[in-house]
C-alpha positions in Angstrom: 38.6 254.8 -13.7 42.5 254.9 -13.4 44.1 252.0 -15.3 47.5 250.5 -14.9 48.5 252.3 -18.1 47.6 255.6 -16.5 50.0 254.8 -13.6 53.0 253.4 -15.6 52.5 255.3 -18.8 50.6 258.4 -17.8 49.6 261.3 -20.0 51.8 264.4 -19.7 50.8 267.8 -21.0 51.7 271.5 -20.8 50.5 271.7 -17.2 53.7 269.9 -16.3 56.6 272.2 -15.8 59.2 271.7 -18.6 56.8 270.3 -21.1 56.5 272.1 -24.4 53.8 274.8 -24.3 52.5 274.0 -27.8 52.6 270.2 -27.7 49.4 268.2 -27.5 49.2 265.9 -24.5 51.3 262.7 -24.9 51.6 259.4 -23.2 55.0 259.0 -21.5 55.9 256.3 -24.0 55.3 258.6 -26.9 57.7 261.3 -25.8 60.9 259.7 -27.2 59.4 259.7 -30.6 59.2 263.5 -30.6 63.0 263.8 -30.9 63.0 266.9 -28.7 66.5 268.3 -28.0 67.3 270.4 -24.9 70.0 272.4 -26.6 67.8 273.3 -29.6 65.2 274.9 -27.4 62.5 272.3 -27.9 61.6 272.3 -24.2 60.9 275.3 -21.9 63.5 276.0 -19.2 64.3 275.5 -16.4 64.4 271.8 -17.0 65.7 268.8 -14.9 67.0 266.0 -17.1 68.3 262.5 -16.3 71.1 261.3 -18.5 70.6 257.9 -19.9 74.1 256.3 -19.8 75.0 257.3 -16.2 71.5 256.2 -15.0 71.9 252.7 -16.5 75.5 252.5 -15.2 74.4 253.3 -11.6 71.5 250.8 -11.7 73.8 248.0 -12.6 76.7 249.0 -10.5 74.9 249.1 -7.2 73.1 245.8 -7.9 76.4 244.1 -8.7 78.0 245.7 -5.6 75.3 244.0 -3.4 75.3 240.7 -5.2 79.0 240.3 -5.0 78.7 240.5 -1.2 75.8 238.1 -0.9 73.4 240.9 -0.2 70.1 242.1 -1.6 68.9 245.6 -2.5 65.8 247.2 -1.2 66.4 250.7 -2.7 64.9 253.7 -0.9 62.1 254.8 -3.3 61.6 258.2 -1.6 64.6 259.5 -3.6 62.7 259.5 -7.0 59.1 258.4 -6.3 59.1 257.5 -10.0 57.3 254.3 -10.9 59.4 254.0 -14.0 62.7 254.2 -12.0 61.4 252.0 -9.3 60.4 249.3 -11.9 63.9 249.6 -13.4 65.4 248.9 -10.0 63.2 245.9 -9.6 64.1 244.7 -13.1 67.8 245.0 -12.2 67.1 242.4 -9.4 66.1 244.4 -6.3 64.6 242.2 -3.6 62.1 244.8 -2.7 61.7 248.6 -2.2 61.9 250.9 0.8 59.8 254.0 1.5 59.5 256.5 4.4 55.6 256.5 4.6 52.7 254.3 4.0 51.4 256.8 1.3 54.7 256.6 -0.6 54.5 252.8 -0.6 51.7 252.9 -3.2 54.3 254.0 -5.9 56.3 250.8 -5.2 53.2 248.6 -5.5 52.4 250.3 -8.8 55.9 249.5 -10.0 55.4 245.8 -9.2 57.1 245.4 -5.8 55.6 242.8 -3.5 58.2 243.2 -0.7 58.1 246.6 0.9 59.9 248.2 3.8 58.9 251.4 5.6 62.2 252.6 7.1 60.3 254.6 9.7 58.0 254.2 12.6 54.3 253.6 11.8 52.2 254.9 14.6 48.8 256.2 13.4 45.6 254.2 13.1 45.0 255.4 9.6 48.4 254.1 8.5 48.1 250.8 10.2 44.7 250.3 8.6 46.2 251.3 5.3 48.8 248.6 5.5 46.2 246.0 6.2 44.0 247.2 3.3 46.9 247.1 0.8 47.8 243.6 1.9 44.2 242.5 1.4 44.1 244.2 -2.0 47.4 242.7 -3.3 48.0 239.0 -2.8 51.4 238.2 -1.4 52.2 241.7 -0.4 54.7 241.8 2.4 55.2 245.0 4.4 57.8 245.5 7.1 58.3 248.6 9.3 60.3 249.8 12.2 59.6 249.9 15.9 61.8 251.7 18.4 59.7 252.1 21.6 57.2 250.5 23.9 55.0 253.5 23.4 54.8 252.8 19.6 54.2 249.1 20.2 51.3 250.0 22.6 49.6 252.1 19.8 50.0 249.2 17.4 48.6 246.7 19.9 45.6 249.0 20.7 44.7 249.3 17.1 45.1 245.5 16.5 42.9 244.7 19.5 40.2 247.1 18.4 40.1 245.5 14.9 40.7 241.8 15.7 37.0 241.0 15.4 36.4 243.0 12.2 34.8 241.3 9.3 37.9 241.9 7.2 40.7 239.8 8.8 43.7 241.6 10.2 47.2 240.0 10.4 50.1 240.6 12.8 52.5 243.3 11.5 56.0 242.4 10.5 58.4 244.7 12.3 62.1 245.3 12.8 63.7 246.7 15.9 65.6 249.9 15.0 68.9 250.8 16.6 69.7 254.5 16.8 72.7 256.7 17.6 72.9 259.3 20.3 71.9 262.8 19.1 70.6 261.4 15.8 67.0 260.4 14.8 64.9 257.5 15.8 66.1 254.1 17.2 66.8 252.4 20.5 69.8 254.0 22.1 71.0 251.1 24.3 71.3 247.3 23.9 69.1 246.9 27.0 66.3 249.0 25.5 66.5 247.1 22.2 66.4 243.7 23.9 63.5 244.7 26.2 61.6 245.9 23.1 62.4 242.8 21.2 61.1 240.7 24.1 57.8 242.7 24.1 57.4 242.4 20.4 57.9 238.7 20.5 55.2 238.4 23.2 52.8 240.6 21.3 49.9 239.2 19.3 49.9 242.3 17.1 53.5 242.0 15.8 56.1 239.6 14.6 59.7 240.4 15.0 61.5 239.6 11.7 64.8 241.5 12.0 67.1 244.4 13.1 67.6 247.7 11.3 69.8 250.8 11.6 70.6 253.9 9.5 74.3 254.9 9.5 74.1 257.9 7.2 73.7 260.7 9.8 77.2 260.0 11.3 79.1 259.9 8.0 81.8 262.5 7.4 83.4 261.5 4.1 86.7 260.8 5.9 87.5 257.1 5.8 89.2 256.6 9.2 86.5 258.1 11.4 83.7 256.7 9.2 85.1 253.2 9.3 85.4 253.3 13.1 81.9 254.7 13.5 80.3 252.2 11.1 82.2 249.3 12.8 80.9 250.3 16.2 77.3 250.7 15.0 77.2 247.5 13.0 78.8 245.6 15.9 75.8 246.7 18.0 73.5 245.5 15.3 75.2 242.1 15.1 75.3 241.7 18.9 71.6 242.4 19.3 70.7 240.1 16.4 72.7 237.3 18.1 71.1 238.0 21.4 67.6 238.0 19.9 68.4 234.7 18.1 69.7 233.1 21.3 66.5 234.2 23.2 64.2 232.9 20.4 62.7 236.4 19.8 62.7 236.2 16.0 59.3 235.1 14.7 60.3 234.2 11.1 62.4 231.5 9.5 64.6 234.2 7.8 66.0 237.2 9.7 66.3 240.6 7.9 69.3 242.7 8.8 69.3 246.0 7.0 71.2 249.3 6.8 72.7 251.4 4.1 72.2 254.9 2.8 74.2 256.2 -0.2 77.2 257.7 1.6 79.1 254.9 3.4 77.2 251.9 2.2 80.5 249.9 1.7 81.3 250.2 5.4 78.1 248.5 6.6 77.8 246.0 3.7 80.3 243.5 5.2 78.4 243.3 8.5 74.8 242.7 7.3 74.9 238.9 7.6 75.7 237.8 11.2 75.9 234.1 11.8 72.6 233.1 13.4 70.8 229.8 13.9 68.6 230.6 10.9 69.1 232.2 7.5 69.9 235.9 7.4 69.0 238.2 4.5 71.2 241.3 4.4 69.5 244.3 2.8 71.0 247.5 1.5 68.6 250.4 1.3 70.6 253.0 -0.7 68.4 255.3 -2.7 70.4 258.3 -4.1 72.8 256.1 -5.9 70.3 255.8 -8.8 71.2 259.3 -10.1 74.0 260.2 -7.7 74.9 263.9 -7.8 77.7 266.5 -8.3 77.9 267.7 -4.6 77.3 265.9 -1.3 77.2 262.3 -2.6 80.0 262.9 -5.1 82.2 263.9 -2.1 81.1 261.0 0.0 81.3 258.3 -2.7 84.8 259.5 -3.8 85.9 258.1 -0.4 84.0 254.9 -1.1 85.7 254.5 -4.5 89.1 255.0 -2.8 88.3 252.3 -0.2 87.1 249.9 -2.9 90.0 250.8 -5.3 87.2 251.5 -7.8 87.7 253.5 -11.0 84.2 253.1 -12.4 82.0 254.0 -9.5 78.7 255.9 -9.4 78.2 258.7 -12.0 76.1 261.9 -11.7 73.0 261.4 -13.9 70.9 264.5 -13.2 71.3 268.1 -14.3 69.1 271.1 -14.3 69.3 273.4 -17.3 68.5 277.1 -17.2 68.7 280.2 -19.4 70.6 283.3 -18.7 67.9 285.9 -18.2 70.0 289.0 -17.3 73.6 290.1 -17.1 73.0 293.2 -14.9 76.6 293.9 -13.8 80.1 292.6 -14.5 80.8 289.2 -13.0 77.1 288.4 -12.4 74.6 286.5 -14.6 71.1 285.8 -13.4 69.8 282.4 -14.3 66.0 281.7 -14.6 66.1 278.8 -12.1 65.6 278.8 -8.3 64.6 277.0 -5.1 61.4 275.8 -6.8 63.4 273.8 -9.3 66.6 272.6 -7.7 68.0 271.3 -4.4 69.6 273.7 -2.0 69.3 272.0 1.4 72.8 270.5 1.5 74.8 272.6 -1.0 74.1 275.2 -3.7 74.0 274.0 -7.3 77.3 273.5 -9.2 77.8 275.1 -12.6 78.8 272.3 -15.0 78.6 273.5 -18.6 77.1 276.1 -20.9 75.8 276.3 -24.4 75.4 279.3 -26.6 72.6 278.8 -29.1 74.1 278.5 -32.6 77.5 277.7 -31.0 79.6 274.6 -30.8 77.9 272.3 -28.5 78.3 272.1 -24.7 81.4 273.7 -23.1 82.6 272.8 -19.6 82.1 275.6 -17.1 85.3 277.3 -15.8 86.4 276.5 -12.3 85.7 280.1 -11.1 82.0 279.9 -11.8 79.9 279.7 -8.7 76.3 279.9 -7.7 76.4 282.3 -4.8 72.7 282.4 -4.0 69.2 281.2 -5.0 65.8 282.9 -4.8 62.5 281.2 -5.6 63.0 281.6 -9.3 66.5 283.1 -9.7 70.1 281.8 -9.4 73.2 284.1 -9.0 76.0 282.9 -11.3 79.3 284.6 -10.5 82.6 284.5 -12.3 85.6 286.6 -13.2 87.0 285.1 -16.4 86.5 285.8 -20.1 83.9 283.0 -20.5 81.7 284.5 -17.9 82.1 288.0 -19.4 81.0 286.5 -22.8 77.8 285.1 -21.4 74.7 286.6 -23.2 71.0 286.7 -22.4 69.6 283.5 -23.8 72.6 281.3 -23.2 72.0 278.0 -21.5 73.8 276.8 -18.3 73.7 273.3 -16.9 73.8 273.0 -13.1 74.7 269.9 -11.1 72.9 269.2 -7.9 73.6 268.2 -4.3 71.0 265.7 -2.9 68.8 264.1 -5.5 65.8 263.7 -3.2 65.1 267.4 -3.0 65.4 267.9 -6.7 63.2 265.1 -7.8 60.3 266.3 -5.6 60.2 269.6 -7.5 59.3 267.9 -10.8 56.3 266.0 -12.0 58.2 264.7 -15.0 61.7 264.6 -16.3 63.0 263.8 -19.7 65.7 261.2 -20.1 68.4 262.4 -22.5 71.2 260.8 -24.5 74.7 262.2 -24.9 73.5 264.8 -27.4 70.7 265.9 -25.0 68.0 264.5 -27.3 65.1 263.1 -25.3 65.0 259.3 -25.5 62.6 258.5 -22.6 60.7 260.1 -19.8 59.7 259.5 -16.2 57.1 260.9 -13.9 57.1 261.3 -10.1 54.4 260.7 -7.5 55.2 263.1 -4.7 
């Protein structure tokens, strides 16, 4: 039988990529005691690591950002799917956790969350039944998900009617009306559609309308002027529809949830998450990638956030992927033993950060001319023209920064947490 210890403190062994081949299986909590060091060759490469200090900084920074604005955090857990990191977000003060699917939600429950949001449409019978089963299994478990069409509502109502007389009691589903943007993903495109849907939800025995949701990230550019105008327009729609639903008496809860917030322009929506209604409003930020940040897409986006906030101590990149030089087949080209199976490539190619020559003097910053020009499944093409690149040898180690944490985390079943000397001081596992 699987125990709580198995979930939060699982056994890790050599079947996990990046775990030492000759080590006996260890509980996660035992790994720090091994004093493994990445630079000393104690762990096989490639290896994704999370840096302890930036991780802790980011956890506290985002929680303070929300609290200072009277908001709460419901971080998007799909970024890491790590019970250890999800628990740390809850320990920092998160109100709850967000996920994209009902299956993902189990990781949040394992971490101790009892308020869960599915920032997506739930439509299938098996998922609706799964929500009800989890709520029966865990006392006080609250699950909220998104609705954006009458067609989706009809599926929910059909399932609810079919199971209303079951021996196991079913309860109405708590839902949010989602607002969308033309050309983007899900969500009602017009105020008329949103209001008509809200009226239908309010009249339905299968659902209770508890708030309004949007996702602003798909329209972000990283340029403050257009991003500010775009976010203001979108959030005005959110506030207008929340006010209209409040006037019509469509909300079915004493407290209204208003939620938005990815990890790109979260500051531009934060000020508009608490419209003045006739009942209390809880504004929820759902940012997820902030927990480890990155060296690519989010670094660019959040540099604009820092400028708008006049912030000098913003989010810090906390994740790196280390790889060995396996071949130097021609001048200006080194092949690293890392590829698409190990590191994100959907938004940008990896960024060379640093290198270490075994027996040499620690970690040296990578020259500006170093670039990853391509990735294969298991190979990265590191190009450069200067003397540092020419001096690379087979067996040297190179650290790569990532762009988009979500699609690096999902490639690893475990990751060591390292201190400033790259000594392993903790570990985490993932549940993808």
